[in-house]
C-alpha positions in Angstrom: 26.0 2.5 1.0 25.6 4.2 4.4 23.4 6.9 2.8 21.1 4.2 1.3 21.0 2.3 4.7 20.0 5.6 6.4 17.4 6.3 3.8 15.9 2.8 4.0 15.8 2.9 7.8 14.2 6.3 7.7 11.4 4.9 5.5 11.0 1.9 7.8 10.8 4.2 10.8 8.0 6.2 9.1 9.9 9.5 8.7 7.6 11.9 6.8 10.5 13.2 4.8 11.6 9.8 3.9 8.1 8.8 2.8 7.9 12.0 0.7 11.1 11.0 -1.0 9.7 7.6 -1.6 6.6 9.1 -3.1 8.8 11.3 -5.4 10.7 8.3 -6.5 7.4 6.6 -7.4 6.3 9.7 -9.3 9.6 9.6 -11.3 9.0 5.9 -11.8 5.6 6.6 -13.2 7.0 9.0 -15.7 9.7 6.4 -16.7 7.1 3.7 -17.0 4.9 5.8 -19.3 7.8 6.2 -21.7 9.4 2.8 -21.4 7.0 0.8 -23.5 6.4 -1.7 -20.6 2.8 -2.6 -20.3 1.4 -3.4 -16.9 -2.1 -3.6 -15.5 -1.4 -1.6 -12.3 1.5 0.8 -12.8 1.4 2.2 -9.2 1.6 -1.3 -7.7 4.2 -2.4 -10.2 6.5 0.5 -9.3 5.8 0.2 -5.6 6.6 -3.5 -5.5 9.9 -3.0 -7.5 10.9 -0.2 -5.2 10.2 -2.1 -2.0 11.9 -5.2 -3.4 15.0 -3.2 -4.2 14.9 -1.5 -0.8 14.8 -4.9 0.9 18.3 -5.6 -0.4 19.5 -2.9 2.0 17.1 -3.8 4.8 17.9 -7.5 4.7 21.6 -6.9 4.3 22.6 -9.3 7.1 20.5 -12.1 5.6 22.1 -11.6 2.2 25.6 -11.6 3.8 24.8 -14.8 5.6 23.4 -16.5 2.4 26.4 -15.4 0.3 29.0 -16.0 3.0 30.3 -12.6 2.2 29.7 -9.1 3.6 27.4 -7.3 1.2 28.4 -4.1 2.9 31.7 -4.4 1.1 32.2 -3.6 -2.6 32.8 -7.3 -3.7 29.7 -8.6 -1.8 27.5 -5.7 -3.0 28.6 -6.4 -6.6 27.3 -9.9 -6.3 24.0 -8.6 -5.1 23.7 -6.1 -7.9 24.8 -8.6 -10.5 22.1 -11.1 -9.3 19.6 -8.2 -9.4 20.5 -7.4 -12.9 20.1 -11.0 -14.0 16.7 -11.3 -12.3 15.4 -8.2 -14.0 16.8 -9.0 -17.4 14.8 -12.2 -18.0 11.2 -13.3 -17.7 10.6 -15.4 -14.6 7.2 -16.9 -15.7 5.9 -18.2 -19.0 3.0 -16.4 -20.8 0.8 -19.4 -19.9 1.7 -19.2 -16.2 1.1 -15.5 -16.3 -2.5 -16.0 -17.6 -3.1 -18.8 -15.0 -1.9 -16.5 -12.2 -4.1 -13.6 -13.4 -7.1 -15.8 -13.6 -6.5 -17.2 -10.1 -6.1 -13.6 -8.7 -9.3 -12.5 -10.4 -11.1 -15.5 -8.9 -9.6 -14.7 -5.5 -10.6 -11.1 -5.5 -14.1 -11.9 -6.7 -14.7 -14.4 -3.8 -16.2 -13.4 -0.5 -14.0 -13.2 2.6 -15.6 -16.4 3.9 -14.5 -18.3 0.8 -10.8 -17.1 0.9 -8.2 -19.3 2.5 
């Protein structure tokens, strides 16, 4: 886990090498997504958001440890985090109806002028 912590901190610090590694990871993700059968409207955003969400589990380690009452830097604590992550990614979080409502709302939001936005 120390290597992951170092890599995440390097990205957060703006290291050119770390950002290049992040870009390569996204490129690998694009290849995977093309062959996965998963259909998304914006593949680059989809992969970037997943990557950053997963990275946040390292960056926000102290907060996770606090919430779980267990050090997620230790194997047992980290296993809880990964188990929760697997469960999150293994099931849909929104219904098809809610998905369409959200897409419609986003389309309306992006079509509005800056003065009309909240």
